[in-house]
OpenMM code with the backbone's topology and positions (N, CA, C; nanometers):
from openmm import Vec3, app, unit

residues = "MET GLN ILE PRO SER ILE ILE MET LEU ALA LEU LEU GLY LEU ALA ALA GLN VAL HIS ALA LYS PRO ASP CYS ASP ALA LEU ALA CYS ASP GLU VAL LYS GLN ALA ILE ARG GLU ILE GLU ALA ARG MET ARG ALA GLY TYR SER ARG SER GLN GLY GLU ARG PHE GLU ALA ARG LEU ARG LYS LEU LYS ARG LYS ARG SER LYS LEU CYS ARG".split()
positions = [
    Vec3(-2.3278, -3.2179, -1.6525),
    Vec3(-2.2341, -3.1535, -1.7407),
    Vec3(-2.2227, -3.0051, -1.7074),
    Vec3(-2.3333, -2.9428, -1.6675),
    Vec3(-2.3300, -2.8002, -1.6382),
    Vec3(-2.2617, -2.7703, -1.5051),
    Vec3(-2.2726, -2.8563, -1.4097),
    Vec3(-2.2141, -2.8320, -1.2781),
    Vec3(-2.0618, -2.8183, -1.2871),
    Vec3(-1.9888, -2.9066, -1.3582),
    Vec3(-1.8442, -2.8878, -1.3682),
    Vec3(-1.8073, -2.7546, -1.4346),
    Vec3(-1.8832, -2.7110, -1.5341),
    Vec3(-1.8502, -2.5839, -1.5985),
    Vec3(-1.8781, -2.4667, -1.5047),
    Vec3(-1.9786, -2.4762, -1.4202),
    Vec3(-2.0063, -2.3713, -1.3219),
    Vec3(-1.8932, -2.3662, -1.2200),
    Vec3(-1.8490, -2.4839, -1.1767),
    Vec3(-1.7376, -2.4893, -1.0814),
    Vec3(-1.6114, -2.4321, -1.1452),
    Vec3(-1.5886, -2.4637, -1.2700),
    Vec3(-1.4704, -2.4139, -1.3404),
    Vec3(-1.4737, -2.2613, -1.3498),
    Vec3(-1.5888, -2.2054, -1.3824),
    Vec3(-1.6014, -2.0594, -1.3896),
    Vec3(-1.5785, -1.9948, -1.2537),
    Vec3(-1.6296, -2.0565, -1.1489),
    Vec3(-1.6094, -2.0035, -1.0140),
    Vec3(-1.4620, -2.0057, -0.9773),
    Vec3(-1.3922, -2.1141, -1.0095),
    Vec3(-1.2497, -2.1236, -0.9794),
    Vec3(-1.1685, -2.0222, -1.0587),
    Vec3(-1.2059, -2.0001, -1.1829),
    Vec3(-1.1361, -1.8994, -1.2630),
    Vec3(-1.1566, -1.7594, -1.2062),
    Vec3(-1.2759, -1.7335, -1.1580),
    Vec3(-1.3042, -1.6040, -1.0956),
    Vec3(-1.2211, -1.5836, -0.9702),
    Vec3(-1.2082, -1.6886, -0.8896),
    Vec3(-1.1254, -1.6800, -0.7690),
    Vec3(-0.9781, -1.6634, -0.8042),
    Vec3(-0.9322, -1.7315, -0.9060),
    Vec3(-0.7927, -1.7207, -0.9472),
    Vec3(-0.7601, -1.5791, -0.9932),
    Vec3(-0.8530, -1.5152, -1.0605),
    Vec3(-0.8308, -1.3774, -1.1065),
    Vec3(-0.8188, -1.2833, -0.9875),
    Vec3(-0.8955, -1.3062, -0.8827),
    Vec3(-0.8876, -1.2219, -0.7643),
    Vec3(-0.7563, -1.2430, -0.6907),
    Vec3(-0.7072, -1.3633, -0.6869),
    Vec3(-0.5805, -1.3920, -0.6196),
    Vec3(-0.4670, -1.3205, -0.6905),
    Vec3(-0.4680, -1.3187, -0.8215),
    Vec3(-0.3621, -1.2537, -0.8969),
    Vec3(-0.3725, -1.1016, -0.8913),
    Vec3(-0.4880, -1.0477, -0.8609),
    Vec3(-0.5055, -0.9032, -0.8565),
    Vec3(-0.4461, -0.8430, -0.7292),
    Vec3(-0.4379, -0.9188, -0.6230),
    Vec3(-0.3907, -0.8662, -0.4955),
    Vec3(-0.2480, -0.8122, -0.5004),
    Vec3(-0.1516, -0.8809, -0.5592),
    Vec3(-0.0164, -0.8237, -0.5634),
    Vec3(-0.0110, -0.6893, -0.6348),
    Vec3(-0.0927, -0.6702, -0.7380),
    Vec3(-0.0958, -0.5415, -0.8060),
    Vec3(-0.1472, -0.4329, -0.7129),
    Vec3(-0.2492, -0.4654, -0.6346),
    Vec3(-0.3030, -0.3687, -0.5392),
    Vec3(-0.1986, -0.3371, -0.4330),
    Vec3(-0.1278, -0.4394, -0.3853),
    Vec3(-0.0225, -0.4177, -0.2873),
    Vec3(0.0886, -0.3328, -0.3459),
    Vec3(0.1229, -0.3543, -0.4710),
    Vec3(0.2278, -0.2757, -0.5350),
    Vec3(0.1858, -0.1302, -0.5468),
    Vec3(0.0610, -0.1064, -0.5816),
    Vec3(0.0112, 0.0314, -0.5896),
    Vec3(0.0108, 0.0969, -0.4526),
    Vec3(-0.0365, 0.0256, -0.3530),
    Vec3(-0.0396, 0.0798, -0.2171),
    Vec3(0.1018, 0.1056, -0.1677),
    Vec3(0.1935, 0.0168, -0.1995),
    Vec3(0.3339, 0.0333, -0.1611),
    Vec3(0.3906, 0.1605, -0.2242),
    Vec3(0.3644, 0.1804, -0.3519),
    Vec3(0.4136, 0.3003, -0.4209),
    Vec3(0.3540, 0.4275, -0.3604),
    Vec3(0.2268, 0.4222, -0.3234),
    Vec3(0.1625, 0.5387, -0.2632),
    Vec3(0.2244, 0.5727, -0.1283),
    Vec3(0.2528, 0.4695, -0.0492),
    Vec3(0.3146, 0.4919, 0.0819),
    Vec3(0.4550, 0.5494, 0.0642),
    Vec3(0.5315, 0.4931, -0.0283),
    Vec3(0.6665, 0.5444, -0.0533),
    Vec3(0.6627, 0.6897, -0.0982),
    Vec3(0.5660, 0.7245, -0.1822),
    Vec3(0.5537, 0.8633, -0.2289),
    Vec3(0.5182, 0.9557, -0.1132),
    Vec3(0.4299, 0.9130, -0.0254),
    Vec3(0.3925, 0.9949, 0.0901),
    Vec3(0.5136, 1.0182, 0.1808),
    Vec3(0.5957, 0.9150, 0.1987),
    Vec3(0.7176, 0.9293, 0.2791),
    Vec3(0.8108, 1.0305, 0.2146),
    Vec3(0.8295, 1.0209, 0.0824),
    Vec3(0.9167, 1.1159, 0.0127),
    Vec3(0.8662, 1.2594, 0.0270),
    Vec3(0.7342, 1.2776, 0.0192),
    Vec3(0.6770, 1.4122, 0.0310),
    Vec3(0.7002, 1.4712, 0.1701),
    Vec3(0.6798, 1.3905, 0.2735),
    Vec3(0.7016, 1.4398, 0.4095),
    Vec3(0.8492, 1.4715, 0.4305),
    Vec3(0.9375, 1.3848, 0.3829),
    Vec3(1.0807, 1.4102, 0.3981),
    Vec3(1.1227, 1.5373, 0.3244),
    Vec3(1.0633, 1.5635, 0.2088),
    Vec3(1.0934, 1.6861, 0.1347),
    Vec3(1.0449, 1.8088, 0.2131),
    Vec3(0.9274, 1.7993, 0.2710),
    Vec3(0.8760, 1.9109, 0.3512),
    Vec3(0.9630, 1.9340, 0.4739),
    Vec3(1.0152, 1.8267, 0.5316),
    Vec3(1.1009, 1.8405, 0.6489),
    Vec3(1.2335, 1.9080, 0.6119),
    Vec3(1.2844, 1.8799, 0.4930),
    Vec3(1.4092, 1.9442, 0.4499),
    Vec3(1.3916, 2.0936, 0.4307),
    Vec3(1.2675, 2.1370, 0.4049),
    Vec3(1.2401, 2.2785, 0.3822),
    Vec3(1.2312, 2.3568, 0.5135),
    Vec3(1.2310, 2.2878, 0.6259),
    Vec3(1.2222, 2.3540, 0.7558),
    Vec3(1.0827, 2.3409, 0.8147),
    Vec3(1.0773, 2.3405, 0.9474),
    Vec3(0.9496, 2.3221, 1.0146),
    Vec3(0.9612, 2.3658, 1.1595),
    Vec3(0.8457, 2.3929, 1.2202),
    Vec3(0.8409, 2.4277, 1.3617),
    Vec3(0.8447, 2.2995, 1.4454),
    Vec3(0.8548, 2.3171, 1.5752),
    Vec3(0.8600, 2.2007, 1.6639),
    Vec3(0.7321, 2.1180, 1.6539),
    Vec3(0.6173, 2.1855, 1.6570),
    Vec3(0.4899, 2.1116, 1.6515),
    Vec3(0.4730, 2.0424, 1.5158),
    Vec3(0.5148, 2.1106, 1.4085),
    Vec3(0.5078, 2.0466, 1.2766),
    Vec3(0.6009, 1.9256, 1.2730),
    Vec3(0.7190, 1.9394, 1.3303),
    Vec3(0.8150, 1.8293, 1.3323),
    Vec3(0.7601, 1.7075, 1.4041),
    Vec3(0.6907, 1.7314, 1.5139),
    Vec3(0.6309, 1.6198, 1.5879),
    Vec3(0.5244, 1.5500, 1.5038),
    Vec3(0.4446, 1.6289, 1.4322),
    Vec3(0.3422, 1.5690, 1.3449),
    Vec3(0.4069, 1.4929, 1.2296),
    Vec3(0.5113, 1.5530, 1.1707),
    Vec3(0.5826, 1.4861, 1.0616),
    Vec3(0.6402, 1.3527, 1.1094),
    Vec3(0.7045, 1.3541, 1.2251),
    Vec3(0.7662, 1.2313, 1.2768),
    Vec3(0.6616, 1.1241, 1.3056),
    Vec3(0.5489, 1.1631, 1.3635),
    Vec3(0.4424, 1.0664, 1.3923),
    Vec3(0.3886, 1.0072, 1.2624),
    Vec3(0.3671, 1.0920, 1.1634),
    Vec3(0.3166, 1.0441, 1.0336),
    Vec3(0.4184, 0.9516, 0.9665),
    Vec3(0.5463, 0.9892, 0.9739),
    Vec3(0.6502, 0.9049, 0.9144),
    Vec3(0.6552, 0.7676, 0.9811),
    Vec3(0.6429, 0.7640, 1.1149),
    Vec3(0.6437, 0.6343, 1.1847),
    Vec3(0.5305, 0.5451, 1.1343),
    Vec3(0.4105, 0.6035, 1.1207),
    Vec3(0.2956, 0.5257, 1.0729),
    Vec3(0.3185, 0.4764, 0.9298),
    Vec3(0.3673, 0.5665, 0.8453),
    Vec3(0.3890, 0.5288, 0.7052),
    Vec3(0.4986, 0.4225, 0.6925),
    Vec3(0.6018, 0.4326, 0.7718),
    Vec3(0.7108, 0.3345, 0.7632),
    Vec3(0.6662, 0.1974, 0.8127),
    Vec3(0.5783, 0.1956, 0.9142),
    Vec3(0.5216, 0.0664, 0.9577),
    Vec3(0.4361, 0.0066, 0.8470),
    Vec3(0.3567, 0.0922, 0.7840),
    Vec3(0.2712, 0.0463, 0.6740),
    Vec3(0.3565, -0.0040, 0.5577),
    Vec3(0.4655, 0.0683, 0.5282),
    Vec3(0.5554, 0.0277, 0.4196),
    Vec3(0.6167, -0.1094, 0.4490),
    Vec3(0.6542, -0.1335, 0.5743),
    Vec3(0.7146, -0.2622, 0.6072),
    Vec3(0.6164, -0.3783, 0.5901),
    Vec3(0.4878, -0.3513, 0.6044),
    Vec3(0.3862, -0.4561, 0.5845),
    Vec3(0.3538, -0.4770, 0.4364),
    Vec3(0.3473, -0.3667, 0.3613),
    Vec3(0.3044, -0.3741, 0.2203),
    Vec3(0.4157, -0.4095, 0.1241),
    Vec3(0.5318, -0.3554, 0.1453),
    Vec3(0.6399, -0.3627, 0.0464),
    Vec3(0.7362, -0.4741, 0.0823),
    Vec3(0.7139, -0.5890, 0.0265),
    Vec3(0.8020, -0.7032, 0.0564),
    Vec3(0.8652, -0.7541, -0.0690),
] * unit.nanometer
topology = app.Topology()
chain = topology.addChain("A")
for resn in residues:
    res = topology.addResidue(resn, chain)
    for name in ("N", "CA", "C"):
        topology.addAtom(name, app.Element.getBySymbol(name[0]), res)
């Protein structure tokens, strides 16, 4: 009698973890989008050539990350 209840508790614990992942992805997605907005705002304010290269490299990385997280 105890074994089925232990299995049930384990399954409920796993189910809670499965449902938590989309929330984490949504938070990570929002963070990436905010970082992109911040870099784009800094770029609109003007920048040197070396800063521009760093901004562009960072934007490429963030946009790749956004395409994986934000679906």
